[in-house]
Backbone bond lengths (Angstrom), bond angles and torsions (degrees), N, CA, C in turn:
res aa  C-N    CA-C-N  psi(-1)  N-CA   C-N-CA  omega(-1)  CA-C   N-CA-C  phi
1 M - - - 1.445 - - 1.529 108.57 -
2 Y 1.326 115.22 142.59 1.462 122.30 178.36 1.530 107.68 -114.26
3 I 1.301 115.96 125.85 1.457 121.13 -175.33 1.526 109.36 -116.91
4 M 1.332 115.56 130.84 1.450 121.37 176.04 1.527 107.76 -108.75
5 Q 1.327 115.66 126.14 1.453 121.39 175.51 1.523 108.06 -118.15
6 I 1.318 115.87 121.15 1.458 120.97 174.94 1.522 106.17 -93.45
7 C 1.344 115.74 120.54 1.463 121.04 -170.98 1.524 111.93 -123.45
8 N 1.333 115.11 150.46 1.452 121.71 171.07 1.528 107.16 -78.73
9 V 1.313 116.96 124.67 1.463 120.72 -174.99 1.534 112.14 -64.76
10 Y 1.327 118.03 -30.88 1.463 120.58 -176.82 1.524 112.61 -82.88
11 S 1.325 117.15 -47.04 1.467 120.37 -176.02 1.528 113.11 -92.52
12 Q 1.336 117.32 -14.17 1.465 123.91 -175.83 1.538 112.14 67.74
13 E 1.328 117.13 8.36 1.463 121.45 178.60 1.526 110.04 -65.23
14 I 1.327 116.26 136.93 1.461 120.90 175.12 1.526 106.98 -82.25
15 L 1.327 115.40 113.03 1.459 121.01 -177.28 1.524 112.01 -82.20
16 R 1.318 115.31 -31.35 1.470 120.78 -178.45 1.522 107.92 -159.34
17 E 1.324 116.47 145.98 1.467 121.28 179.41 1.524 108.45 -139.59
18 A 1.324 115.09 139.45 1.465 120.60 177.74 1.520 108.81 -145.44
19 A 1.337 116.06 148.88 1.471 121.79 -179.60 1.522 109.56 -115.99
20 Y 1.329 115.49 143.96 1.465 122.39 -177.70 1.526 109.79 -136.97
21 D 1.329 115.96 154.31 1.463 121.24 177.16 1.530 112.22 -77.01
22 K 1.344 115.54 -31.69 1.468 121.41 179.18 1.524 108.79 -126.75
23 P 1.331 117.93 155.60 1.465 119.95 -176.38 1.528 114.64 -83.60
24 D 1.321 118.06 0.02 1.468 121.36 -172.17 1.532 113.48 -52.78
25 F 1.336 117.43 -51.40 1.454 120.24 -177.65 1.527 111.11 -62.32
26 I 1.314 116.73 -41.13 1.473 121.00 -179.18 1.525 110.16 -62.75
27 L 1.325 116.62 -45.30 1.467 120.51 -179.94 1.522 111.06 -64.20
28 E 1.336 117.40 -37.12 1.466 121.05 176.20 1.531 110.43 -65.65
29 M 1.321 116.70 -38.76 1.467 121.47 178.62 1.528 110.24 -62.87
30 I 1.324 117.12 -43.10 1.465 121.52 179.08 1.531 109.69 -63.99
31 E 1.319 116.28 -46.01 1.463 120.87 179.97 1.526 110.84 -60.57
32 S 1.307 116.70 -43.83 1.461 121.51 178.98 1.529 111.54 -63.96
33 A 1.320 117.09 -42.85 1.467 121.54 179.23 1.527 110.80 -62.88
34 E 1.334 116.99 -42.28 1.468 120.91 178.54 1.529 110.69 -64.31
35 K 1.334 116.68 -39.29 1.474 120.83 178.60 1.523 110.72 -65.58
36 N 1.336 117.23 -40.17 1.463 120.41 178.25 1.524 111.45 -60.27
37 V 1.324 117.13 -40.64 1.463 121.00 178.54 1.526 109.55 -64.68
38 K 1.322 115.93 -46.85 1.464 120.91 -179.14 1.526 111.37 -60.77
39 D 1.339 116.36 -41.38 1.466 121.70 -177.84 1.526 112.85 -87.93
40 K 1.349 116.97 2.34 1.465 123.69 -179.09 1.529 112.13 55.62
41 L 1.320 115.74 44.46 1.460 121.82 178.12 1.520 110.47 -99.53
42 D 1.320 115.80 145.55 1.454 120.41 176.08 1.523 109.73 -70.91
43 A 1.307 115.75 145.94 1.465 121.29 175.27 1.523 107.77 -125.23
44 F 1.317 115.66 148.39 1.459 121.56 179.02 1.516 108.73 -131.01
45 I 1.322 115.73 139.05 1.460 120.98 177.14 1.530 108.53 -133.13
46 L 1.309 115.48 157.45 1.457 121.15 174.38 1.519 107.85 -104.22
47 D 1.334 116.63 131.86 1.457 118.69 176.55 1.529 109.38 -84.89
48 K 1.323 116.75 -178.06 1.472 120.27 -175.70 1.523 112.70 -65.90
49 D 1.350 117.34 -17.64 1.464 121.84 176.43 1.529 111.45 -94.13
50 M 1.331 116.04 8.17 1.467 124.28 179.24 1.533 113.54 64.62
51 R 1.328 115.82 27.88 1.463 119.96 172.21 1.522 107.82 -86.57
52 T 1.325 116.48 142.43 1.459 121.28 177.96 1.526 108.98 -84.18
53 L 1.330 115.69 126.38 1.459 121.78 179.48 1.516 109.79 -117.62
54 K 1.311 116.29 136.33 1.461 120.59 170.59 1.522 105.16 -80.17
55 A 1.316 117.01 131.80 1.464 119.65 -171.00 1.525 112.43 -134.90
56 E 1.311 114.47 143.41 1.465 121.49 174.04 1.528 107.84 -123.42
57 Y 1.317 115.60 118.44 1.470 121.81 -178.68 1.518 110.03 -64.19
58 V 1.341 116.09 137.20 1.463 121.74 178.66 1.531 110.19 -111.52
59 N 1.338 116.66 -58.75 1.463 119.98 179.10 1.524 110.16 -167.37
60 C 1.322 114.53 -178.95 1.462 121.11 -178.80 1.527 108.92 -135.65
61 K 1.320 114.99 143.68 1.464 120.78 176.98 1.528 107.90 -125.05
62 K 1.316 117.25 129.18 1.461 122.68 179.46 1.527 108.79 -103.74
63 I 1.327 115.34 127.77 1.463 121.43 -177.55 1.525 108.88 -125.22
64 Q 1.322 117.01 128.71 1.466 121.86 175.22 1.515 108.21 -95.48
65 D 1.343 116.55 122.83 1.466 121.54 -175.99 1.524 108.32 -130.22
66 E 1.323 117.19 94.87 1.466 124.01 -176.86 1.530 111.07 48.42
67 D 1.330 118.19 -103.00 1.468 120.82 -176.90 1.524 113.15 -90.58
68 D 1.323 118.34 -10.49 1.465 122.19 -174.42 1.519 111.85 -109.24
69 T 1.336 114.56 150.74 1.451 121.66 169.82 1.518 106.22 -115.22
70 I 1.327 115.81 123.09 1.462 121.41 -176.99 1.525 108.63 -107.98
71 Y 1.325 114.98 127.63 1.457 121.70 174.38 1.523 107.00 -107.77
72 K 1.321 116.75 115.56 1.468 121.43 176.80 1.525 106.95 -100.37
73 L 1.324 116.10 113.87 1.456 121.79 178.32 1.522 107.74 -100.37
74 F 1.316 116.42 120.72 1.457 121.36 -175.62 1.528 110.65 -101.05
75 F 1.335 114.87 131.33 1.455 122.26 -179.32 1.522 110.24 -130.57
76 K 1.344 116.02 146.53 1.460 121.89 164.11 1.520 103.90 -83.01
77 T 1.313 117.82 127.54 1.464 119.48 -176.10 1.522 111.74 -131.37
78 R 1.325 113.17 155.47 1.457 121.06 169.37 1.523 107.23 -152.25
79 L 1.311 115.61 153.40 1.447 120.95 -178.85 1.524 109.35 -62.57
80 S 1.330 115.94 129.76 1.458 120.98 -179.60 1.521 110.29 -74.45
81 E 1.333 115.88 145.08 1.466 120.53 176.33 1.532 110.61 -65.26
82 I 1.318 116.69 -32.03 1.466 122.22 179.35 1.508 108.35 -105.03
83 Q 1.313 116.56 124.92 1.457 121.94 -179.31 1.532 110.44 -104.38
84 A 1.338 116.16 133.70 1.457 121.05 177.73 1.514 109.13 -70.65
85 K 1.327 116.05 142.42 1.466 120.78 176.59 1.518 107.99 -91.98
86 I 1.307 116.61 113.85 1.467 123.28 -178.54 1.521 107.76 -103.42
87 R 1.325 115.47 126.65 1.474 119.84 -179.20 1.482 111.25 -108.77
């Protein structure tokens, strides 16, 4: 199992966690986040409470834990002025 944890770089809080059978989506997410930083584009993520956060990717840490591979993606975050409406 491959686990992606989106974390606040300052507090280390896990903002969102998802599990996948293959790492493809996680690797694409990392690549996209790195490109956004390079291109100076804003990024937005939803935390586990479905609040919209403005986010800036910092780095990623890969951890092997017995049967699982955990990808911790670290972001600088702040609450977005505009909140997505989730139905």
